[in-house]
VEXLOPA-715508 format. One record per residue (C-alpha): x, y, z. Coordinates in steps of 0.5 Angstrom, whole numbers, m for minus. Example, Ala and Ser with C-alpha at 12.3 -4.5 7.8 and 13.67 -1.06 7.14 Angstrom:
<vexlos>
VEXLO      u      v      w
VEXLO     25     m9     16
VEXLO     27     m2     14
</vexlos>
This chain:
<vexlos>
VEXLO      u      v      w
VEXLO    329    148    286
VEXLO    328    154    290
VEXLO    322    155    294
VEXLO    317    160    292
VEXLO    319    166    297
VEXLO    315    173    294
VEXLO    310    173    289
VEXLO    308    168    284
VEXLO    313    170    279
VEXLO    320    169    282
VEXLO    326    166    279
VEXLO    324    161    274
VEXLO    322    154    276
VEXLO    321    156    283
VEXLO    315    152    287
VEXLO    312    152    293
VEXLO    313    146    298
VEXLO    309    140    296
VEXLO    302    140    298
VEXLO    298    134    299
VEXLO    293    136    295
VEXLO    297    136    289
VEXLO    300    129    289
VEXLO    293    126    287
VEXLO    293    131    281
VEXLO    300    129    279
VEXLO    298    121    279
VEXLO    291    123    275
VEXLO    295    126    270
VEXLO    301    121    270
VEXLO    295    115    269
VEXLO    292    120    263
VEXLO    298    120    259
VEXLO    300    113    260
VEXLO    293    111    258
VEXLO    293    116    252
VEXLO    299    112    249
VEXLO    296    105    251
VEXLO    290    107    247
VEXLO    293    110    241
VEXLO    298    104    240
VEXLO    292     99    241
VEXLO    288    103    236
VEXLO    294    102    231
VEXLO    294     94    233
VEXLO    287     93    232
VEXLO    287     97    225
VEXLO    293     95    222
VEXLO    294     88    225
VEXLO    287     85    226
VEXLO    284     90    221
VEXLO    278     91    226
VEXLO    279     99    228
VEXLO    276    101    234
VEXLO    272    107    233
VEXLO    271    110    240
VEXLO    279    110    241
VEXLO    279    117    238
VEXLO    274    120    242
VEXLO    277    117    249
VEXLO    284    120    247
VEXLO    281    127    245
VEXLO    277    127    252
VEXLO    283    124    256
VEXLO    288    129    252
VEXLO    284    136    254
VEXLO    283    133    261
VEXLO    291    132    262
VEXLO    292    139    259
VEXLO    288    143    264
VEXLO    290    139    270
VEXLO    297    139    267
VEXLO    296    147    267
VEXLO    294    147    274
VEXLO    301    143    276
VEXLO    305    148    271
VEXLO    302    153    275
VEXLO    304    150    282
VEXLO    311    149    279
VEXLO    311    156    276
VEXLO    312    153    269
VEXLO    308    158    265
VEXLO    312    162    260
VEXLO    313    169    261
VEXLO    317    175    259
VEXLO    321    177    265
VEXLO    326    182    262
VEXLO    323    189    264
VEXLO    320    187    270
VEXLO    327    185    272
VEXLO    330    191    271
VEXLO    326    195    276
VEXLO    328    196    283
VEXLO    326    191    288
VEXLO    320    194    291
VEXLO    317    196    284
VEXLO    318    189    282
VEXLO    315    186    287
VEXLO    309    190    286
VEXLO    309    189    279
VEXLO    309    182    280
VEXLO    303    182    285
VEXLO    299    186    279
VEXLO    301    180    275
VEXLO    298    175    280
VEXLO    292    179    280
VEXLO    291    179    273
VEXLO    292    172    272
VEXLO    287    171    278
VEXLO    282    176    274
VEXLO    282    172    268
VEXLO    281    165    271
VEXLO    275    168    275
VEXLO    272    171    269
VEXLO    273    164    265
VEXLO    270    160    270
VEXLO    263    162    270
VEXLO    262    161    262
VEXLO    266    155    262
VEXLO    261    152    267
VEXLO    256    154    263
VEXLO    259    151    256
VEXLO    259    145    260
VEXLO    252    145    261
VEXLO    250    147    254
VEXLO    254    141    252
VEXLO    250    136    256
VEXLO    245    135    250
VEXLO    251    134    245
VEXLO    252    126    245
VEXLO    259    124    243
VEXLO    259    120    237
VEXLO    262    113    239
VEXLO    262    113    247
VEXLO    255    116    247
VEXLO    256    120    253
VEXLO    254    127    253
VEXLO    260    132    251
VEXLO    260    135    258
VEXLO    264    130    260
VEXLO    270    132    256
VEXLO    269    140    256
VEXLO    268    140    263
VEXLO    276    140    264
VEXLO    276    147    262
VEXLO    272    149    268
VEXLO    276    144    273
VEXLO    283    146    270
VEXLO    281    154    271
VEXLO    278    152    278
VEXLO    285    148    280
VEXLO    289    154    277
VEXLO    285    159    281
VEXLO    286    155    287
VEXLO    294    155    286
VEXLO    294    163    285
VEXLO    290    164    291
VEXLO    294    160    295
VEXLO    300    163    293
VEXLO    297    170    294
VEXLO    295    168    301
VEXLO    302    165    303
VEXLO    307    170    299
VEXLO    304    177    298
VEXLO    303    182    304
VEXLO    296    184    304
VEXLO    297    191    303
VEXLO    301    190    297
VEXLO    296    185    294
VEXLO    290    190    296
VEXLO    294    195    292
VEXLO    295    191    286
VEXLO    287    189    286
VEXLO    286    196    286
VEXLO    290    198    280
VEXLO    287    192    276
VEXLO    280    194    278
VEXLO    281    201    276
VEXLO    284    199    269
VEXLO    277    195    268
VEXLO    273    201    270
VEXLO    277    206    265
VEXLO    276    200    260
VEXLO    268    200    262
VEXLO    268    208    261
VEXLO    271    208    254
VEXLO    268    202    252
VEXLO    262    206    248
VEXLO    268    209    244
VEXLO    272    203    243
VEXLO    266    199    240
VEXLO    264    204    235
VEXLO    271    203    232
VEXLO    272    195    231
VEXLO    280    196    229
VEXLO    281    201    234
VEXLO    279    196    239
VEXLO    282    191    236
VEXLO    289    194    236
VEXLO    288    197    243
VEXLO    286    191    247
VEXLO    290    185    242
VEXLO    296    189    241
VEXLO    297    195    246
VEXLO    294    191    252
VEXLO    297    184    251
VEXLO    304    188    250
VEXLO    303    191    257
VEXLO    301    185    260
VEXLO    307    181    257
VEXLO    312    187    259
VEXLO    309    186    266
VEXLO    311    179    266
VEXLO    304    176    266
VEXLO    305    169    263
VEXLO    304    169    255
VEXLO    297    164    255
VEXLO    294    169    260
VEXLO    296    175    256
VEXLO    293    173    250
VEXLO    287    171    254
VEXLO    286    177    258
VEXLO    287    181    251
VEXLO    281    177    248
VEXLO    277    178    254
VEXLO    278    185    255
VEXLO    277    186    247
VEXLO    270    182    247
VEXLO    268    185    254
VEXLO    269    193    253
VEXLO    270    193    245
VEXLO    264    189    242
VEXLO    258    186    244
VEXLO    260    179    244
VEXLO    259    175    250
VEXLO    266    173    253
VEXLO    263    166    254
VEXLO    265    165    247
VEXLO    273    165    249
VEXLO    271    158    252
VEXLO    268    155    246
VEXLO    274    158    242
VEXLO    279    155    247
VEXLO    276    148    247
VEXLO    276    148    239
VEXLO    284    150    239
VEXLO    285    145    244
VEXLO    281    139    241
VEXLO    285    138    235
VEXLO    287    131    235
VEXLO    294    132    232
VEXLO    296    136    238
VEXLO    295    129    242
VEXLO    302    128    239
VEXLO    305    133    243
VEXLO    305    130    250
VEXLO    307    123    247
VEXLO    313    126    244
VEXLO    315    130    250
VEXLO    315    123    253
VEXLO    319    120    248
VEXLO    324    126    249
VEXLO    325    124    256
VEXLO    325    117    255
VEXLO    331    118    250
VEXLO    335    122    255
VEXLO    333    118    261
VEXLO    335    111    257
VEXLO    341    114    254
VEXLO    338    113    247
VEXLO    339    120    245
VEXLO    346    120    248
VEXLO    348    115    243
VEXLO    345    118    237
VEXLO    349    125    239
VEXLO    355    121    240
VEXLO    355    118    233
VEXLO    353    125    230
VEXLO    358    128    234
VEXLO    364    123    232
VEXLO    363    125    225
VEXLO    362    132    225
VEXLO    363    134    233
VEXLO    370    136    232
VEXLO    369    142    227
VEXLO    367    149    229
VEXLO    360    149    230
VEXLO    359    142    230
VEXLO    354    141    235
VEXLO    350    146    232
VEXLO    350    142    226
VEXLO    348    136    230
VEXLO    342    140    233
VEXLO    340    142    226
VEXLO    341    135    223
VEXLO    337    132    228
VEXLO    331    137    227
VEXLO    331    136    220
VEXLO    330    128    221
VEXLO    325    128    226
VEXLO    321    134    223
VEXLO    314    134    220
VEXLO    313    127    223
VEXLO    308    129    228
VEXLO    305    135    224
VEXLO    307    140    230
VEXLO    313    144    231
VEXLO    312    143    238
VEXLO    313    136    238
VEXLO    319    136    234
VEXLO    322    141    239
VEXLO    320    136    245
VEXLO    323    130    241
VEXLO    330    133    240
VEXLO    331    138    246
VEXLO    331    133    251
VEXLO    335    128    247
VEXLO    341    133    245
VEXLO    341    139    250
VEXLO    344    135    256
VEXLO    350    132    252
VEXLO    351    139    248
VEXLO    351    143    255
VEXLO    356    138    257
VEXLO    360    140    251
VEXLO    360    147    253
VEXLO    354    150    249
VEXLO    350    156    252
VEXLO    343    155    254
VEXLO    341    161    250
VEXLO    344    159    244
VEXLO    341    152    244
VEXLO    334    154    245
VEXLO    335    160    239
VEXLO    337    155    235
VEXLO    332    150    237
VEXLO    326    155    235
VEXLO    329    157    229
VEXLO    331    150    227
VEXLO    324    148    228
VEXLO    321    153    224
VEXLO    326    151    218
VEXLO    324    144    218
VEXLO    317    145    218
VEXLO    316    144    210
VEXLO    320    137    211
VEXLO    314    132    209
VEXLO    310    129    212
VEXLO    308    136    214
VEXLO    301    137    217
VEXLO    301    144    215
VEXLO    302    143    208
VEXLO    297    137    208
VEXLO    292    142    211
VEXLO    294    148    206
VEXLO    294    143    200
VEXLO    287    141    202
VEXLO    284    149    203
VEXLO    288    152    198
VEXLO    287    146    192
VEXLO    294    145    191
VEXLO    297    139    190
VEXLO    300    136    196
VEXLO    305    131    193
VEXLO    308    137    190
VEXLO    308    141    196
VEXLO    312    135    199
VEXLO    317    135    193
VEXLO    318    142    194
VEXLO    318    142    202
VEXLO    325    138    202
VEXLO    328    143    197
VEXLO    326    149    201
VEXLO    328    146    208
VEXLO    335    145    205
VEXLO    335    153    203
VEXLO    333    155    210
VEXLO    338    150    213
VEXLO    344    153    209
VEXLO    342    160    212
VEXLO    342    157    219
VEXLO    348    153    218
VEXLO    352    159    215
VEXLO    350    163    222
VEXLO    352    158    226
VEXLO    359    157    223
VEXLO    360    165    223
VEXLO    358    165    231
VEXLO    363    159    232
VEXLO    368    163    228
VEXLO    373    164    234
VEXLO    371    157    237
VEXLO    377    153    239
VEXLO    377    146    236
VEXLO    385    145    236
VEXLO    384    140    242
VEXLO    378    136    239
VEXLO    380    131    234
VEXLO    375    126    230
VEXLO    376    119    233
VEXLO    378    113    229
VEXLO    374    110    224
VEXLO    374    104    228
VEXLO    371    107    234
VEXLO    366    111    230
VEXLO    364    104    227
VEXLO    363    101    234
VEXLO    359    107    236
VEXLO    355    106    230
VEXLO    353     99    232
VEXLO    351    101    239
VEXLO    347    107    236
VEXLO    344    103    231
VEXLO    337    101    234
VEXLO    337    108    237
VEXLO    338    111    230
VEXLO    333    107    227
VEXLO    328    110    231
VEXLO    327    116    226
VEXLO    326    112    220
VEXLO    321    107    224
VEXLO    317    113    225
VEXLO    317    116    218
VEXLO    316    109    215
VEXLO    310    108    219
VEXLO    307    114    217
VEXLO    309    113    210
VEXLO    306    106    209
VEXLO    300    108    213
VEXLO    301    104    219
VEXLO    299    109    223
VEXLO    297    117    223
VEXLO    302    122    225
VEXLO    299    122    232
VEXLO    299    115    233
VEXLO    306    114    231
VEXLO    308    118    237
VEXLO    306    112    241
VEXLO    310    107    237
VEXLO    316    111    238
VEXLO    315    111    245
VEXLO    314    104    246
VEXLO    320    102    242
VEXLO    324    107    246
VEXLO    322    104    252
VEXLO    323     97    250
VEXLO    330     98    246
VEXLO    332    102    252
VEXLO    330     97    257
VEXLO    334     91    253
VEXLO    340     95    251
VEXLO    341    102    254
VEXLO    339    100    262
VEXLO    332    102    262
VEXLO    328    107    267
VEXLO    326    106    274
VEXLO    319    106    275
VEXLO    319    112    280
VEXLO    323    116    274
VEXLO    318    114    269
VEXLO    313    116    274
VEXLO    316    123    274
VEXLO    317    123    267
VEXLO    310    122    266
VEXLO    308    128    271
VEXLO    313    133    267
VEXLO    310    131    261
VEXLO    303    133    263
VEXLO    306    140    266
VEXLO    309    142    260
VEXLO    303    140    256
VEXLO    299    144    260
VEXLO    303    150    259
VEXLO    303    149    252
VEXLO    296    147    251
VEXLO    294    154    255
VEXLO    298    158    250
VEXLO    295    155    244
VEXLO    288    155    247
VEXLO    288    162    248
VEXLO    292    164    241
VEXLO    286    160    238
VEXLO    281    165    242
VEXLO    285    171    239
VEXLO    285    168    232
VEXLO    277    168    232
VEXLO    277    175    235
VEXLO    281    178    229
VEXLO    277    174    224
VEXLO    271    177    227
VEXLO    273    184    227
VEXLO    273    184    219
VEXLO    280    186    219
VEXLO    282    180    214
VEXLO    276    182    209
VEXLO    279    189    209
VEXLO    286    186    208
VEXLO    284    182    202
VEXLO    281    188    199
VEXLO    287    192    200
VEXLO    292    187    197
VEXLO    288    185    191
VEXLO    289    192    188
VEXLO    296    193    191
VEXLO    300    197    186
VEXLO    307    194    184
VEXLO    304    187    182
VEXLO    307    180    184
VEXLO    313    183    187
VEXLO    309    188    192
VEXLO    304    182    193
VEXLO    309    177    195
VEXLO    313    182    200
VEXLO    306    184    203
VEXLO    305    177    204
VEXLO    311    176    207
VEXLO    310    181    212
VEXLO    302    179    213
VEXLO    304    172    215
VEXLO    310    174    219
VEXLO    305    178    223
VEXLO    300    173    223
VEXLO    305    167    225
VEXLO    307    172    232
VEXLO    299    171    234
VEXLO    297    164    231
VEXLO    299    157    230
VEXLO    300    154    223
VEXLO    294    151    222
VEXLO    289    157    224
VEXLO    293    162    220
VEXLO    293    157    214
VEXLO    285    156    215
VEXLO    284    164    216
VEXLO    288    166    210
VEXLO    289    161    205
VEXLO    282    161    201
VEXLO    283    169    201
VEXLO    291    169    199
VEXLO    291    164    194
VEXLO    286    166    188
VEXLO    290    173    189
VEXLO    297    170    188
VEXLO    294    166    182
VEXLO    291    172    178
VEXLO    298    175    179
VEXLO    302    169    176
VEXLO    305    167    182
VEXLO    306    159    182
VEXLO    302    156    188
VEXLO    307    151    190
VEXLO    312    157    191
VEXLO    307    162    194
VEXLO    305    156    199
VEXLO    313    155    201
VEXLO    313    163    202
VEXLO    307    163    206
VEXLO    309    157    211
VEXLO    316    159    212
VEXLO    314    167    213
VEXLO    309    164    218
VEXLO    314    160    222
VEXLO    319    166    222
VEXLO    313    170    226
VEXLO    312    164    230
VEXLO    319    164    233
VEXLO    319    172    233
VEXLO    320    175    240
VEXLO    317    178    244
VEXLO    310    176    241
VEXLO    311    170    237
VEXLO    308    164    241
VEXLO    313    159    238
VEXLO    318    163    241
VEXLO    316    162    248
VEXLO    314    154    247
VEXLO    321    153    245
VEXLO    324    157    251
VEXLO    319    152    255
VEXLO    321    146    252
VEXLO    329    148    252
VEXLO    328    151    259
VEXLO    331    158    257
VEXLO    330    164    260
VEXLO    326    168    254
VEXLO    330    175    256
VEXLO    337    171    255
VEXLO    334    167    249
VEXLO    332    173    245
VEXLO    338    176    245
VEXLO    341    170    242
VEXLO    336    169    237
VEXLO    336    175    232
VEXLO    342    173    228
VEXLO    338    166    226
VEXLO    332    170    225
VEXLO    335    174    220
VEXLO    338    168    217
VEXLO    331    165    216
VEXLO    328    172    213
VEXLO    334    172    208
VEXLO    332    165    206
VEXLO    325    167    205
VEXLO    327    173    201
VEXLO    331    168    196
VEXLO    325    163    196
VEXLO    320    169    194
VEXLO    325    172    189
VEXLO    327    165    186
VEXLO    321    161    183
VEXLO    326    155    181
VEXLO    327    153    188
VEXLO    320    151    189
VEXLO    319    148    183
VEXLO    325    144    181
VEXLO    323    138    184
VEXLO    316    138    181
</vexlos>
């Protein structure tokens, strides 16, 4: 990787020369990731084999997870692996670009400086709260937020001292300070108009920071903090609690484990043999490798309950081989993100489970309908992939003989069994969606070692560190997005919206159209679970009064929300897909629009043809 020369935001992946103090952090993060895997697997064995569940495992894993997330965020900061949008910054002349990068650096530092005191105070307050099974103060868990913020601030300051000229840094500090002073002067006016302040900070300011190349997690965090500080009377310390809540969902623990699984599949060659079989069957046709990617996402989707985990499982396994076959990175990442959005209704899906519980909808019915709806969306993406490959030359590519395909299938059988092992383990109640990721990792390690060559210890250590860094970057986005979700709720916008929708002229058709727009917009800002918890109790009663089948409405809002999640330039999932797929957001943005249009067409079809959602019931 290139050495960082000027500012914290140069070319993607640029890092400083290795510093001695970062090594212990990497070792600690690697140990935590390994510990999470072993603890979760131990929980499965104790409960399913010995019928003696260990109660303290979940709390221990939760504590280890938030620590690995925050330490991983610091490592990601050191490696310059936090996602940002560089499109507009790269258009500037060199001198202006360097100054904007310096301003972005100061903005990141400002957020961390503002976050650290309330994070420390939050840790102190949690001392009186005892963890139920470990019987220790919750401070030992939540202090990870303060520690991670301090570590990230240290990295930012180190970058600033080493790489930014003092005059430029002073000017950048002046710009940020002047902006804060202006916000302070206009805060009395903004606090009188909650919606106005909300739009100004959570839309205008976030968009400006995004255009300036500030990493997406810090755009969200700064927007929320500025809104609370200058547009409300709510203390900014609330952000820490909301981040804690957003990063503490045990389902998210599967994210780093599935990231690790994807690395193992690639390193052992298990991912390659799966690709080889699918490519042998359909790789010779136009858009064949795109079909392989979409089919793989369909197979693994819903296993972890997280689109992040789905992408993290598939991308490392398929992208190296797809690249070798000539596929372009932006196209692959665009198809990865939209394919993950397509497959989110394939059961078992945590989003559907939560939606069924919150809205009182049959979870079995949602699962039955989810397969059909995912197939509808899959067909729209397949159509676009085929259209994009219309000029692809396949004359020199032929399907191998069936004998050769059979031989490949035998070789790949242990790897091909992995998705079915994972799905059956969840379906039979052997493991939860979080625990099953550890079964997959250990299975892949053992099978990969015995049949596919194994992994050297040094390589495995590097994969553990990479997993921690990627998980930290993703967790910061989800944590600050959770704080933004809370701010939107407290502003009263949701209540006003429900009153408006209940009296919307046009009946069911207008309500369905409005719902698509609302959930696309919400999907840009929130992960699936917060959006469902926020609006499902409000929207479903209105839909029922208008005669819309609850299963159909569920499929429409989940699919719409997934479109918003992957919609650039704001969608959180879009940046996560770019991070996992190692694509530059500005390049992926140009490639993703046809696929987004295909998903939108699919949602419109689902909304206008109720039979698609109810035919499997």
